[in-house]
N, C-alpha and C positions, 0 to 999 in steps of 0.2 A: 507244246508238250512233246510233239513228234521229234523236234530238233533235240530236246533234252534227252529223250530216250535214246536217240542215235548217238549222242555224245557219251551217254552212260555205257552203251554197248561197245563203243570204240575204246573207252577206257578200260573196260573189262578185258577185251581181247589183247590189248597191249600189255597187260599185266600177267595174264595166265591163260593158257589153253584149257585149263581145267574148268573154265567157266564158259565153254562153248555152249553148253545147255542153257546157261543163264541168258546168253545173247538172244536165243530164240524166245525165251520168256519175256525179256524186256522189249523185244522188237514188236510184240503184239500187245494184246490187252493185259491189264493187271490181273494176276491170279488172286483168287480169294481163298486159296487153300491155306489152312492154318494148322499149327501144331500146338497142342495143349501141354500144360505142365505134367510132369511124370507122376507126381504124388503130392498129397496135401502138404502144406508148409508145416514144418515142425518148429521153426523159429521165424520171427518176422519183426518188422520195425516200420511203423506207419505214423504219419501225421494226418489229422482230420481237419477238413476245411471249415474253420471258424475264424471269426475276427476277435482278437484279443481274448482268447479262451484259455482256460487252465483246468486240469483235472485235480480235484482235491482228494478224492478217494476212489479207488477201484477195488472191486471184489469179484470173486468167482461165484456165479449163479448156480442154482441147483441143476440146471440143464447143461452145465459145462461151459457156458458162454461167460463173458465178462461184462460187468455193469459198472458204470462210472458216473460221477456227478461233479459239478463244479459250476463255473459261470462263464458266459461269453457275451459278446455284444450281439444282441439279436436284431440290430438294425437301428433302433432308436434308444435303447438303454441296455444295461446289463440284465441278463436273464439267467435263471437256474435251468439246467438241462439234465436229462437222463439219456446217457449213451449206452447202447448195448451192442457188443461186437461178438462175432463167432469165435470159435477156437482158432481160426486162421486169420482173424483180424478184420473180417468183413462186417460192415455196418448192418445191423439188424433193425435197430430203431434209434431215432434221435429226436427226442421231444423236449419242448421248452415250457417253462412255467413262470408265472409272474412272481418275481422275487429278484434279489440283488446278488446273493452269494450262496452257492450250494457248497456245503462243507463235508457232508457225510450221507451215506445211504445204507439201507438194509433191505433184505428180501423178507417178505412175510408170506403167510399162507395164501394170500389172494393178490399179491403184487409186490410193489416196492414202496419204501418210505424214504423221503429225503428231508434233511434239515439244514438250516442255514439262517439267512437274515432277509428281512424285507424292510426297506427304508420308507418311512412315511413322515412327511413334513420335517425332514432333516434328522429324524430319529430312527435308529435301528430297532427292529423287533425280531424276536425269535420266531422262526417260521418252521412248520412241519407240514409236508405235503405227502399225501398218499395217492398211489396210482394203481391201476390194474396191470397185468403182465404185458399188455400192449402199450403201456406208457400213458394211457389216458387218465387225466386227473380225476380222482373220485372224491377226495375230501382235502381240506386244509384247516390248520389251526394256527392262529397268530397269537402269541403271548406278548402283549404290549408292555408288560411289566419288565420283561427281559430284553436283552439286546442282540443275542446271537445264539444259535445252536451249533455247537462244535462237533458233536458226535451223536449218532443214533445207533443203537444195537437192538436186536431181538433177543430177549432174555430166555433163559431155559424154561420158564413157565409160559412161554408163548406171548408175553406182553412186550411192550416197547419201553426203552429207557433212553431219554434224551439228556445229554450233558450240554450245558451252555453257560452263559454269563448273564448276570443281573446287576444293575447298579445298586449300591447301598444308599443310605440316607445322606451321605456326604459325597456322592458321585464316584466313589471308588467301585471297582467291579468285584463281585463275589461269584463263586461257582454256583451253578443252579442245576438241580437234578429234577427231572419230571418223568414220572412213570405213568404210562397209560395202558388200559386194558385193551382187549381185542376189539371192543366197541368204541375205542378212542376216548373213553372217559378217563379223567385223571385219577390215578390211584393215590399218588402223593406228589408234592412239590417241596423240595428241600433247598434252603439257602445255606451255603457253607462258606464261611470266610470271616475275617476279622475286620470290624468296622474301621473305616478310614485307611485301610491297607488294600492294595490291589491283590486279589487272589484269582489268578487266571486258571482256566480249565482248558487244556489243550487236547487231551485225549482221554478216553475212558474204555474200560473193558469189564466184562463179568468174569469173576474168578471161579475156580473149580468148586469152591464152597458156597457158590451162589450169592456171594457178596459182590460188591463193585469197587473198583479202584480207578481213580482218575489222577492224571498228572497235570502239573501246572507250574506256576511260579508265584512266589509270595514276596512282596516288597513295596517300594514307593518310587514314583517318578521323581518326586521332589528330592529324595535322597540319592536318586540314580543308582539304586541297588536292588537287585532281585536275587532270590535263591530258589532253586528248583525244589519242588515238593511233591510228595505222594500222599493221597488221602484214601483211606479204606472205609467203606460203609457196609452195613449188613444189607439184607435183601429189602429192608424197609427204608433204606436211605439214611439210617442213623449212623453217625460217625463212630467208628471203632478206634481209629488212630490217624494221626497226621505226622508225617516225617518231613521236616525242613532241613535241607542239607547245607547247614551253615558253614561247614568246612570248605565248601566250594562256592563262594559268592560269585554271582554273575552267570551261573549255569542256568540254561533253560532245559528242563526235563520235558521235552516236547511230546515224545511218542513212546508208547509202551506196549508190551505183550506179556502174557503169562507163559512161563516156561514149563517143561514137563515135570520139573521138581517142585512146582507150585510157587516158584519165585517170580520176580518181576524183572524184566530187562527193559532198560530205558535208553533211548538214543536222543542225542541233542547236540547243541553247539556250546562249546565252552568259551565264555566271554565274547560271544559273537564272532569267534575266529575259526575254530577247527572242530571237527567231529569227535565225539566221545561216546562211550558206552558205560553204563553202570548197571551192575547186577545186584539185586537185593534178594533176601529171603522173603517168605510169605508175610513177614511182619514189617517189611520195608527197611530192614537193617542191611547196610551195604556189605556185600561179600567181596566184590572187587570192582575196580573202575579202570578203564583203559582210555588213554588219550591218543588220538591219531594226529600228531602234530603236523605230519606231512599232508594231511587232507584238510586244507583250508576250505571251509564251506559249512554246509548245514545238513544235518540228518533229519529226514522227514518221516521215516517209517522203519520199523524193525520187526523181524519175525524169526522164530526158531525154525530150524531146518530139521529134516528127518533124522539126521545123525546127531542131533542135539547141539549142532553149531548154530550160528546166527547169520542172518542176512540183513543188511542195512542199505536203504536207498536214500538219495538226497541230491545235493548239488556240490560240485567241486570247482573251485575257482583257480583253475590252472593258470590262466592269464587274466586276472581281474581287470575290468569288471565282468568280462565274458565268463560264463559258467558252463559246465558240462554235467549232464546227468551221470550219476555215479552209483555203482553197485559194489558194496563191500561184503566180502564173505570171510567169516572168522570161525575158529573152533569154539567149543563151549566155554572157554576161558577168555574169549575175546582176542586171541592171537590171530593176526591177519593170515588168511590163506591166499587170497587174491583180491585185486581191485580192478574193475573195468569201468570205462567211461563210454558215453554214447552220444551221438547226435551232433557233435561239434567238430567233426574231422574235416570240414570243408569250409571254404570262404563263404558259401551261401548259408551255412548254418552256424550262427555265432552265439547261440544260447540254447540250452536245454536243461531240464530239471526232472528228476524222478521223485514225485511227491508222495506216491503211495505204492505199496509193494504187496504182492501175493506170492506165496510159495506153493507151487503146484508139483504134481508127480514127476514131470520131466523137465523141470527148470523153474524159471521165475517170470512173472509178469509185473511190469510197473507202468504206472500212468503219470503223466505230468504235462509239460508244455515245452514248446520249442519255437524258435524263430528260424525261418529259412526261406530264401527266395523272394519273399515279399515282406514289407515292413510291418507285419503284425504277428501276434502270437497265436499259435495253433495248438490243438490238443495233440498229445504224443503218447502212444502206447507201444511198448516193446515186449516181445516174448523171447526169452533167451533159453538156452539149454542149461544143464546143471552146472556148467563151468562159466556161465554168464556170457556165452558167445552168441552172436547173431549172424545172419547171412552176410557175406562180404559186401562192403560198399563197392559201388561200381560207377562208371561213367556211361551215360546213355549211348547205345550203339556199340560199345566195346564188348562184343559178345565173347571174345577169347580172353578177356581180363588182362590184357598186356598194357593197359592204361594209355593206349593209342587208338585213334579212330582211323582205320585204313581199309584197304581192299580185303584184307584177311577176315575182317569182321563180316563183310557181305558174303564172303565164301562160306564162313561158318553158318550164317543164317540159312543160306540156300541149301547147303549140305545137310543141315538139320531137318529141313522141310522135306526134301526130295530123296535123300539117301539115308534118312533116319540116323544121322551121325550125332553123337553126343555133343552137347554144347555146354560150355563152362558156366554161363550165366544167362538164364532165360530172361530175367528182368532186363538185362542190358540189351539182349537181342531184340526185345520189344521196342524198337527204335521210335515208333510213333505212340507208344504208351497207351495202346488200346486193349491190353490184356491178352493179346494173341501174338504168336510168332507166325508171320506170313510174308509173302513176297514183297508186299508194300514196305516192310521194314528194311529189306535189302535195298530197295529203291531209295528210301529215305536216307540211308547211310551213304549210298553212292552219290546222291544228289548233293549231300553236304560236302563230300570229299571233292567232287569234280566241278560242280557248278556253284559252290558256295551257297547252297540252298538254305532254307530256314534252319535256325538252330533246333536241334533235337530237344525234346522236353527235359526238364530237370530230372536227374543231375547231369548237366551237360558241360560243366567247366572243370570241376574236380570231383573225384568219387564221393558219393554219399549214398543214402538209403533211398529206396523207392517209396515215394509218398502215396502211390496209387494202390488202392485195394484191388487185388486180382489174385489169380491162382498160380502165378509164375513165382519163381524163386531164383536164388543165386547160390552157386557153389554146392548144390546137393545132387 
């Protein structure tokens, strides 16, 4: 170690007299002095350490945090989870539950409710799990007549409504609606579909008139043909109307939201190829439809923005089969304003997806999944500003963001610590990725430069985002 430090000091002196003070520091004991981030992060991009995990839905909780559910490999099989992160992306709780797929969640007066599926003896069953605010499981209900719960919402009367799937008498799937009261007693169960035909239920909402609308697809695997559809019910689950969009065969109307004019916006994938939007009035009659032929991929979530425009999240296949998380922003008529992609700007990150979207006061939050660094899928959450931008991607140790690792980066780190000089990227300056900027980071950089020391933590080959939850940021 002494020889290494002497070499580092020699290297510093040969490059710049400005680092005379650093020679004294490196010639003795390591300093533990650290410098914290200047302010809380306003945008961030994180992956969360799970094996083969994905986020199916993310929502903003009443305390301003973000809650998400999905599934991941819990060690011996797939498990449902509840993830809660702070406004700055720090994990606050991560709990697991017996089940196979988590699809949706809602906040209640006394905790959270998740729905999805539980496999028993090779058969899927609709699962609903209730927890307290600490994530501890308090109750569960398994509906073995049904196969899957696709969406759960808390209704305006304080009850719960679960949208799902149920096999009919000839093994085709129908939509299934279950409403339960605050004591978890079933108020009604409704089967909606045509016998012998597949009637999928992908997404569901409560509308301003306290009725319910769900989106899906109607068709047949034998005929290899499906059409997107919308179904509206009253508050008792009685069907008021169904619209099947026969003029656009092959469309999947996957995800929906109600707009401020009481219409319905739908986002999906046309013929399994590219993203589209369709706007209907409150009766399900089409007002306009937009195809985004240049966006080869899938739309997984759509929301109205404060200016009555639209935001869509999904996946964009820029270089198939590798995909990138995508955020599309349009005006209220579906005219594109901008498109941003995330997560796959580096060799180490070759897949990402934005499966669920929230519109917040100062931007957007989406949750999904990504691959990077290791050969398994991780949970992925991104908070952007109103223009869809995130902190700059960086290379570990590249404190001055010139995309090179050299002596100037060590100078920047030490100048930041001891002379309070502004640094371009705190995340990059945190060379050992411990969430602090300290003398040890300058030593790590110099060791890598002069002695070919250990590789710095990810991202260390090409620029990418910081996967570690900390208070540091970049470019602010």
